[in-house]
C-alpha positions as CSV (number, residue, x, y, z in Angstrom):
1,M,2.3,-4.9,-0.1
2,N,2.9,-4.9,3.6
3,L,5.3,-7.1,5.7
4,A,2.8,-7.7,8.4
5,R,4.7,-10.1,10.6
6,I,8.1,-11.7,11.1
7,R,8.7,-14.8,13.3
8,I,12.4,-15.5,13.9
9,D,13.9,-18.3,16.1
10,G,17.6,-18.6,16.6
11,F,19.2,-15.7,14.7
12,R,22.0,-14.1,16.8
13,S,20.3,-12.5,19.9
14,I,16.8,-13.2,18.5
15,C,16.3,-16.5,20.2
16,G,12.5,-16.4,19.6
17,T,10.2,-13.6,18.6
18,D,7.1,-12.8,16.8
19,I,6.9,-9.2,15.5
20,E,3.9,-7.5,14.1
21,L,4.9,-4.6,11.8
22,G,3.0,-1.5,10.7
23,P,3.7,1.1,8.0
24,L,6.3,2.8,10.2
25,N,8.4,0.9,12.7
26,V,11.0,2.8,14.8
27,M,13.0,0.4,16.9
28,I,14.9,1.8,19.9
29,G,17.2,0.1,22.4
30,A,20.6,0.1,23.9
31,N,23.8,-1.1,22.3
32,G,23.5,-4.9,21.9
33,S,19.8,-5.1,22.5
34,G,19.2,-6.7,19.1
35,K,17.5,-3.9,17.1
36,S,20.3,-4.1,14.4
37,N,20.0,-7.9,14.3
38,L,16.5,-7.5,12.8
39,I,17.9,-5.2,10.1
40,L,20.8,-7.8,9.6
41,F,18.2,-10.6,9.2
42,L,16.5,-8.7,6.4
43,Q,19.9,-8.1,4.9
44,M,20.5,-11.8,5.0
45,L,17.4,-12.3,2.9
46,N,18.5,-9.8,0.4
47,S,21.8,-11.8,0.0
48,A,20.0,-15.1,-0.2
49,L,17.7,-13.8,-3.0
50,S,20.7,-12.9,-5.1
51,K,22.5,-16.1,-4.4
52,G,24.9,-14.3,-2.1
53,L,24.3,-16.2,1.1
54,Q,27.4,-18.2,0.9
55,E,29.7,-16.0,-1.1
56,S,29.1,-12.6,0.6
57,F,26.8,-12.7,3.6
58,I,28.2,-15.5,5.7
59,P,31.9,-14.7,5.1
60,T,31.4,-11.1,6.0
61,R,28.7,-11.4,8.8
62,G,29.4,-14.8,10.0
63,P,30.6,-17.5,10.2
64,A,27.5,-19.5,10.7
65,S,28.3,-20.1,14.4
66,A,28.2,-16.4,15.0
67,L,24.7,-16.1,13.3
68,L,23.1,-18.8,15.3
69,H,21.9,-17.9,18.8
70,F,24.7,-18.9,21.2
71,G,26.2,-21.0,18.5
72,P,25.3,-24.4,16.9
73,R,25.5,-26.3,20.2
74,V,22.6,-24.3,21.6
75,T,20.9,-23.5,18.2
76,P,21.7,-26.0,15.5
77,V,18.8,-24.7,13.3
78,M,17.5,-21.2,12.6
79,R,13.8,-20.9,11.7
80,A,11.8,-18.0,10.3
81,E,8.4,-17.1,8.8
82,L,7.5,-13.9,7.0
83,E,3.9,-12.9,6.3
84,F,3.1,-10.4,3.6
85,R,-0.3,-8.8,3.4
86,T,-1.8,-7.8,0.1
87,D,-5.2,-6.7,-1.1
88,T,-6.3,-10.3,-1.8
89,G,-4.8,-12.3,0.9
90,R,-1.7,-13.3,2.9
91,N,1.6,-14.7,1.4
92,F,3.9,-16.7,3.6
93,Y,7.6,-17.5,3.2
94,R,9.1,-20.0,5.6
95,F,12.6,-21.5,5.9
96,T,15.0,-23.3,8.2
97,L,18.8,-22.9,8.0
98,A,20.9,-25.6,9.7
99,H,24.5,-25.5,10.7
100,A,26.7,-27.5,8.2
101,Y,30.2,-28.5,7.4
102,E,32.9,-25.8,7.3
103,D,30.8,-23.6,9.6
104,T,28.2,-22.6,7.0
105,L,24.4,-22.7,6.8
106,V,22.2,-24.8,4.4
107,F,18.5,-24.7,3.7
108,T,16.9,-27.8,5.2
109,H,13.4,-26.6,4.5
110,E,12.0,-23.7,2.4
111,E,8.4,-23.1,1.3
112,V,5.8,-20.5,0.3
113,Q,2.1,-20.5,0.9
114,Y,-0.9,-18.4,-0.1
115,H,-4.1,-17.8,1.9
116,V,-6.9,-16.1,0.0
117,D,-9.1,-13.8,2.0
118,G,-12.5,-15.2,2.7
119,F,-11.3,-18.9,2.5
120,P,-11.1,-20.9,5.7
121,Q,-7.9,-22.8,4.7
122,P,-4.8,-21.6,2.9
123,Q,-3.6,-23.3,-0.3
124,A,-1.1,-26.2,0.0
125,P,2.5,-25.0,0.8
126,V,4.9,-25.1,-2.1
127,A,8.3,-26.5,-1.4
128,L,11.3,-24.7,-2.8
129,G,13.7,-27.5,-3.4
130,P,14.4,-30.9,-1.7
131,G,16.3,-29.5,1.2
132,G,20.0,-29.3,1.7
133,H,20.5,-26.5,-0.8
134,R,23.1,-23.8,-0.1
135,E,21.1,-20.9,-1.7
136,S,17.5,-19.9,-1.6
137,G,15.1,-21.7,-3.9
138,L,13.6,-18.3,-4.7
139,A,16.8,-17.4,-6.4
140,E,16.4,-20.3,-8.9
141,L,14.8,-19.8,-12.3
142,W,12.5,-22.8,-11.8
143,S,10.8,-20.9,-9.0
144,E,9.3,-18.6,-11.7
145,A,7.0,-21.5,-12.8
146,D,5.0,-21.3,-9.5
147,P,2.8,-18.2,-9.2
148,T,3.1,-18.0,-5.3
149,A,6.9,-18.5,-5.4
150,K,7.2,-15.9,-8.2
151,F,5.0,-13.4,-6.3
152,V,6.8,-13.9,-2.9
153,R,10.1,-13.5,-4.6
154,G,8.9,-10.2,-6.1
155,L,7.8,-9.1,-2.6
156,L,11.2,-9.9,-1.1
157,A,13.0,-8.2,-3.9
158,R,11.2,-4.9,-3.0
159,C,12.6,-5.0,0.5
160,R,15.9,-3.1,0.8
161,V,18.3,-2.6,3.6
162,Y,20.4,0.6,3.8
163,Q,23.4,1.4,6.0
164,F,25.3,4.6,5.4
165,H,27.9,4.2,8.2
166,D,31.0,4.0,6.0
167,T,32.0,7.5,5.0
168,S,35.8,7.0,5.5
169,T,38.3,8.2,3.0
170,E,38.3,4.8,1.3
171,S,34.5,4.5,1.1
172,F,32.8,4.2,-2.3
173,I,30.7,7.2,-1.7
174,R,33.7,9.5,-1.7
175,H,35.1,8.1,-5.0
176,K,34.0,8.2,-8.6
177,A,31.1,5.9,-9.6
178,K,30.2,4.4,-13.0
179,V,27.5,6.5,-14.7
180,A,25.9,3.3,-15.8
181,D,25.5,2.1,-12.2
182,S,22.4,4.2,-11.5
183,S,19.3,2.1,-11.7
184,Y,18.9,2.2,-7.9
185,L,20.7,3.5,-4.9
186,R,23.0,0.9,-3.5
187,A,22.8,-0.1,0.2
188,N,26.0,1.8,1.0
189,A,25.2,4.7,-1.3
190,G,28.4,4.0,-3.1
191,N,26.8,5.0,-6.4
192,L,25.2,8.2,-5.0
193,A,26.7,10.5,-7.6
194,A,25.5,8.3,-10.5
195,F,22.1,7.9,-9.0
196,L,21.7,11.7,-8.6
197,L,22.9,12.2,-12.2
198,R,20.3,9.8,-13.5
199,L,17.6,11.7,-11.7
200,R,18.8,15.0,-13.0
201,E,18.8,13.8,-16.6
202,G,15.6,11.7,-16.3
203,G,12.0,12.5,-17.1
204,E,9.8,15.1,-15.5
205,E,9.2,13.1,-12.3
206,D,12.9,12.3,-11.9
207,E,14.0,15.9,-12.4
208,A,11.4,17.1,-9.9
209,A,12.7,14.7,-7.3
210,Y,16.3,15.9,-8.0
211,R,15.3,19.5,-7.4
212,Q,13.4,18.6,-4.2
213,I,16.6,16.8,-3.0
214,E,18.6,19.9,-3.6
215,R,16.0,22.1,-1.9
216,T,15.7,19.9,1.1
217,L,19.5,19.7,1.5
218,R,19.6,23.6,1.7
219,T,17.4,23.5,4.7
220,V,19.7,21.1,6.7
221,L,23.1,22.1,5.1
222,P,22.8,25.9,4.9
223,W,26.1,26.2,3.1
224,F,25.1,23.9,0.3
225,G,24.2,25.4,-3.1
226,E,23.8,22.8,-5.8
227,F,25.4,19.6,-7.1
228,V,27.9,19.7,-10.0
229,L,27.7,16.2,-11.6
230,T,29.9,15.9,-14.7
231,R,30.9,12.9,-16.8
232,E,34.6,12.0,-16.8
233,G,36.8,9.5,-18.4
234,A,36.2,7.2,-21.3
235,P,33.0,8.2,-23.3
236,R,31.9,4.5,-23.5
237,D,32.2,4.0,-19.7
238,P,32.1,7.4,-18.0
239,L,32.6,8.1,-14.3
240,V,31.0,10.8,-12.1
241,L,32.2,12.3,-8.8
242,L,30.0,13.8,-6.1
243,R,30.9,17.5,-6.6
244,W,29.0,20.6,-5.4
245,R,29.0,24.4,-5.1
246,A,28.5,26.4,-1.9
247,A,25.6,28.7,-1.6
248,G,26.5,32.1,-3.0
249,R,29.9,30.9,-4.2
250,T,29.2,29.5,-7.7
251,E,32.8,30.2,-8.9
252,Y,34.3,27.3,-6.9
253,E,33.5,23.6,-6.9
254,F,34.0,21.3,-3.9
255,G,34.5,17.5,-3.9
256,P,33.3,14.7,-1.6
257,G,36.6,14.9,0.4
258,Q,35.4,18.4,1.6
259,L,32.2,17.0,3.1
260,S,32.0,15.8,6.7
261,D,30.8,12.3,7.6
262,G,27.4,13.7,8.8
263,S,26.9,15.7,5.6
264,L,27.5,12.7,3.4
265,R,25.0,10.6,5.4
266,V,22.4,13.4,5.1
267,I,22.8,13.6,1.4
268,A,22.5,9.9,1.1
269,L,19.3,9.7,3.3
270,V,17.6,12.6,1.6
271,A,18.3,11.0,-1.9
272,L,17.0,7.7,-0.7
273,L,13.8,9.2,0.8
274,L,13.0,11.8,-1.9
275,Q,13.6,9.6,-4.9
276,P,10.5,9.2,-7.1
277,E,7.8,7.0,-5.6
278,Y,7.9,4.6,-8.6
279,A,11.6,3.9,-7.8
280,R,11.4,3.5,-4.0
281,P,11.5,0.0,-2.5
282,Q,8.2,-1.2,-1.0
283,L,10.1,-1.8,2.3
284,I,13.0,0.5,3.4
285,A,15.1,-0.6,6.4
286,V,17.8,1.7,7.7
287,D,20.1,1.1,10.6
288,E,20.9,4.2,12.8
289,P,20.1,7.0,10.3
290,E,20.7,9.6,13.0
291,L,24.4,8.8,13.2
292,G,26.4,12.0,13.0
293,L,23.3,14.2,12.4
294,H,22.5,17.6,13.9
295,P,19.2,17.7,15.9
296,A,17.8,20.0,13.2
297,A,18.7,17.5,10.5
298,E,17.2,14.7,12.7
299,E,13.9,16.5,12.5
300,V,14.0,16.8,8.8
301,I,15.0,13.2,8.3
302,A,12.3,11.9,10.7
303,G,9.7,14.0,8.7
304,L,10.8,12.3,5.5
305,F,10.5,8.9,7.1
306,R,7.0,9.6,8.2
307,N,6.0,10.9,4.7
308,V,7.6,7.9,2.9
309,S,5.8,5.5,5.2
310,K,2.5,6.6,3.5
311,T,3.5,4.7,0.4
312,S,6.4,2.4,1.5
313,Q,6.9,0.5,4.7
314,V,9.7,1.7,6.9
315,I,11.8,0.0,9.5
316,V,14.3,2.1,11.4
317,A,16.8,1.1,14.2
318,T,17.9,4.0,16.4
319,Q,19.3,4.8,19.8
320,S,18.7,8.5,19.7
321,A,16.2,10.0,22.2
322,T,16.0,13.2,20.2
323,F,15.3,11.3,17.0
324,L,12.6,9.3,18.8
325,D,10.7,12.5,19.8
326,H,9.6,13.1,16.1
327,F,7.5,9.9,16.0
328,A,4.2,8.8,17.4
329,P,4.0,6.1,20.2
330,N,2.3,3.6,18.0
331,D,5.3,3.7,15.6
332,V,7.8,2.9,18.3
333,V,9.1,-0.6,19.1
334,V,11.2,-0.9,22.3
335,V,14.0,-3.6,22.0
336,E,15.5,-5.2,25.2
337,N,18.0,-7.9,25.7
338,V,17.4,-10.1,28.7
339,D,19.7,-13.0,29.4
340,G,20.9,-12.9,25.8
341,C,17.5,-12.9,24.1
342,S,16.0,-9.9,22.4
343,S,12.4,-8.8,22.9
344,F,10.4,-6.4,20.7
345,K,7.5,-4.5,22.3
346,R,5.4,-2.0,20.4
347,Q,4.3,1.0,22.3
348,T,0.7,2.5,22.2
349,Q,-0.8,5.9,22.7
350,A,-3.3,4.6,25.2
351,E,-0.6,3.0,27.5
352,L,1.6,6.2,27.4
353,R,-1.1,8.8,27.4
354,K,-0.6,10.0,31.1
355,W,3.2,9.9,30.8
356,L,3.1,11.9,27.6
357,E,1.3,14.7,29.4
358,R,4.6,15.5,31.1
359,Y,7.3,13.9,29.0
360,T,8.3,13.3,25.4
361,L,8.9,9.9,24.1
362,G,12.7,10.4,24.2
363,Q,12.5,11.5,27.8
364,L,10.4,8.4,28.7
365,W,13.1,6.3,27.1
366,N,16.0,8.1,28.9
367,K,14.2,7.6,32.2
368,N,13.8,3.9,31.4
369,L,10.0,4.2,31.8
370,I,9.3,2.2,28.6
371,G,12.3,0.0,28.8
372,G,15.1,-0.4,26.3
373,R,17.9,1.2,28.4
374,P,21.1,-0.4,29.5
């Protein structure tokens, strides 16, 4: 599966864009350019798929008037189309969200469509509800009856957005997690300790991934020795805390409160990218993974993203020139905001060949030779 293309009209600063995506997509731009809005759009789809559009996404990321480009007077309706490429053809998911009473959004149109390779015309679109529904039709059980709707729902379910920005003292990642909450790594890594424990106690592939995570962390966090993950509390519903030992000091255990913000983010990123391939999402979107990282850690994380993109599609939003240097020109998408509208332009090796004889990609961006600077 590959998300080959996204067309969005009217979502925040994305007034109208058509983006072709590859296996690895590194978006770079200034603050407010709109790169994070594309990540947020995918997060909105995650919420809609779990019937969380009205209860969680709009209240925390909205209201609706803040999600529509320059508000409902300018943009009363948001439109989008996603095209997924598979071995046998193309699957389309289209929807419109309109501004509604109490400053919210409702689906006025939603459909899926399949176009088989080798056939001149696609199959007829399949409507997902009569219109006017508050949550996605893909989240309804009746959508399982249609093979195209069921397939598209499965594709979207394998697209996950991650943001590891919150490492404050009150963040979930610094507190105990339920051992049972370990089937997948949550978007904020709040269940990181439980997820790592599951890998350590899993089968051969899980355990190998766990050991690889520890080895990789030792290369970017030289003081790190190993995790200490122990069940605590009631046996029927145990908890686990992210504890660890320092290299060469096995007699003393440290807790998450003794980890810096950057160290916590590194651990979460390495766990995400080195989890077993069978468990990884088909599409991984991460907003500003370089936040708080040392340049040496940036190099390691960038290498993991490149490796993961061989089997899972990757979308990354960044504003780090040094992080950008670890990717190829064809992987880079420059994001600019002109008069309140975001544009997305993919770079190419051919266009930048002469410049790259003298400068790195990060230097080209800093010098504003490829755009995307304030």
